C-alpha positions as CSV (number, residue, x, y, z in Angstrom):
1,M,-1.8,-13.2,-6.0
2,R,0.5,-11.3,-3.5
3,Y,-0.2,-8.6,-1.1
4,W,1.6,-5.1,-0.4
5,L,1.3,-1.9,1.4
6,F,1.8,1.5,0.0
7,K,2.4,4.5,2.3
8,S,1.8,8.1,1.5
9,E,1.7,11.3,3.5
10,P,-2.2,12.4,2.9
11,S,-0.9,15.9,2.4
12,T,0.9,14.9,-0.3
13,W,-1.2,12.1,-1.8
14,S,-4.3,10.9,-0.1
15,W,-6.7,7.9,-0.3
16,D,-9.3,10.5,-1.7
17,D,-6.6,11.5,-4.5
18,Q,-6.3,7.8,-5.3
19,A,-9.9,7.2,-5.5
20,A,-10.4,10.1,-7.6
21,K,-8.3,8.5,-10.3
22,G,-10.9,5.7,-10.7
23,D,-9.8,2.6,-12.8
24,A,-7.2,4.7,-14.7
25,G,-5.2,4.6,-11.3
26,E,-1.9,6.5,-10.9
27,E,1.8,5.9,-11.0
28,W,3.3,5.3,-7.5
29,D,6.1,7.5,-8.3
30,G,8.6,9.2,-6.0
31,V,10.1,6.2,-4.2
32,R,13.9,6.5,-3.6
33,N,14.4,3.4,-1.3
34,Y,16.1,0.5,-2.9
35,Q,14.3,-2.1,-0.8
36,A,10.9,-0.4,-1.6
37,R,11.9,-0.1,-5.3
38,N,12.9,-3.9,-5.3
39,F,9.4,-4.9,-3.8
40,M,7.9,-3.0,-6.7
41,R,9.9,-5.2,-8.9
42,E,8.1,-8.2,-7.5
43,M,4.4,-7.0,-8.2
44,K,2.3,-8.5,-10.5
45,K,-1.0,-7.0,-12.3
46,G,-3.8,-8.0,-10.1
47,D,-1.9,-8.1,-6.8
48,R,-3.8,-6.3,-3.9
49,G,-2.7,-4.3,-1.1
50,F,-3.4,-1.5,1.5
51,F,-2.9,2.3,1.0
52,Y,-1.7,3.7,4.4
53,H,-1.8,7.2,5.4
54,S,1.3,8.1,7.1
55,Q,2.2,11.2,9.3
56,K,-0.5,11.9,11.9
57,E,-3.2,9.5,11.2
58,K,-0.9,6.4,10.7
59,A,-3.7,4.0,9.4
60,V,-4.6,1.7,6.6
61,V,-7.4,3.3,5.1
62,G,-8.1,1.3,1.6
63,I,-7.5,-1.4,-0.6
64,I,-5.6,-0.8,-4.0
65,E,-4.8,-3.2,-6.9
66,V,-1.6,-3.1,-8.9
67,I,-2.7,-2.2,-12.5
68,A,0.7,-2.0,-14.3
69,E,3.9,-3.9,-13.6
70,V,7.1,-2.2,-12.9
71,H,8.3,0.6,-15.4
72,P,10.6,3.6,-15.2
73,D,9.5,6.3,-12.8
74,S,8.3,9.3,-15.2
75,K,9.3,11.9,-12.5
76,A,12.6,10.5,-11.6
77,G,15.1,11.3,-14.7
78,D,17.1,8.3,-13.5
79,P,16.6,4.7,-14.8
80,R,17.5,3.4,-11.2
81,W,14.1,4.3,-10.2
82,E,11.0,2.4,-11.2
83,C,7.4,2.1,-9.9
84,V,4.2,0.4,-10.6
85,D,0.6,1.9,-11.1
86,I,-2.0,1.4,-8.7
87,K,-5.9,1.9,-8.4
88,A,-8.2,2.3,-5.5
89,V,-10.5,-0.7,-5.2
90,R,-12.4,0.5,-1.8
91,P,-11.9,2.0,1.4
92,L,-11.9,0.2,4.6
93,E,-15.1,0.7,6.6
94,T,-13.0,1.4,9.5
95,P,-9.3,2.7,9.3
96,V,-6.9,0.3,11.0
97,T,-4.5,2.4,13.0
98,L,-0.7,1.5,13.6
99,D,-1.5,1.3,17.3
100,M,-4.1,-1.5,16.3
101,V,-1.6,-3.3,14.3
102,K,1.0,-3.4,17.0
103,A,-1.6,-4.4,19.6
104,D,-2.9,-7.4,17.4
105,P,-0.9,-10.7,18.2
106,R,-1.8,-11.9,14.5
107,L,0.2,-8.9,13.1
108,S,3.1,-9.0,15.4
109,E,5.5,-10.2,12.5
110,M,4.3,-7.7,10.0
111,V,6.7,-5.5,8.3
112,L,4.5,-2.5,9.2
113,A,4.9,-3.4,13.0
114,K,8.5,-3.6,12.9
115,N,9.8,-1.3,10.3
116,S,6.8,1.4,9.9
117,R,9.2,3.8,7.8
118,L,9.4,1.6,4.6
119,S,7.2,3.2,2.1
120,V,6.3,0.2,0.2
121,Q,6.3,-3.3,1.8
122,P,5.0,-6.8,1.5
123,V,1.9,-8.3,3.5
124,T,1.2,-11.7,3.9
125,E,-2.2,-13.2,3.1
126,A,-3.0,-13.9,6.6
127,E,-2.1,-10.3,7.5
128,F,-4.2,-9.1,4.7
129,A,-7.2,-10.9,6.0
130,A,-6.5,-9.6,9.7
131,I,-6.3,-6.2,8.8
132,C,-9.5,-6.5,6.6
133,A,-11.3,-8.1,9.5
134,L,-10.2,-5.2,12.0
135,G,-11.3,-2.6,9.4
136,G,-14.6,-4.5,8.9
137,T,-14.2,-5.0,5.2
138,D,-14.4,-8.0,3.3
139,P,-10.9,-9.0,1.7
140,G,-12.5,-10.5,-1.4
141,S,-13.6,-9.0,-4.8
């Protein structure tokens, strides 16, 4: 299993919006960055990741699961753009802010700490565990 981080502006698509989709999940559409798209091409069903609120909040707020591997983005109208489907697994007990990530030496090499603008990014297993610990959330199940 691999781990990822998905960023969204909560005014456009929030954790609550994602959670409301239940087990059916939602297509992670609208990505128009080649590097982010290429990361989605690497994802496998069952991979886990974080849901991150950008803009003012700038915090990891929940854990997601990839439920459908890469396929054409239904809203793109251009075959170059692809996406995956994700579902909410559970919220973090305590959101983990970008400032917390940058302050934690265990996360100094995390993509989020170095390139916070990339909308879809990889997360190592150790980083996943560290953020879950900071968020008071069991990384299992």
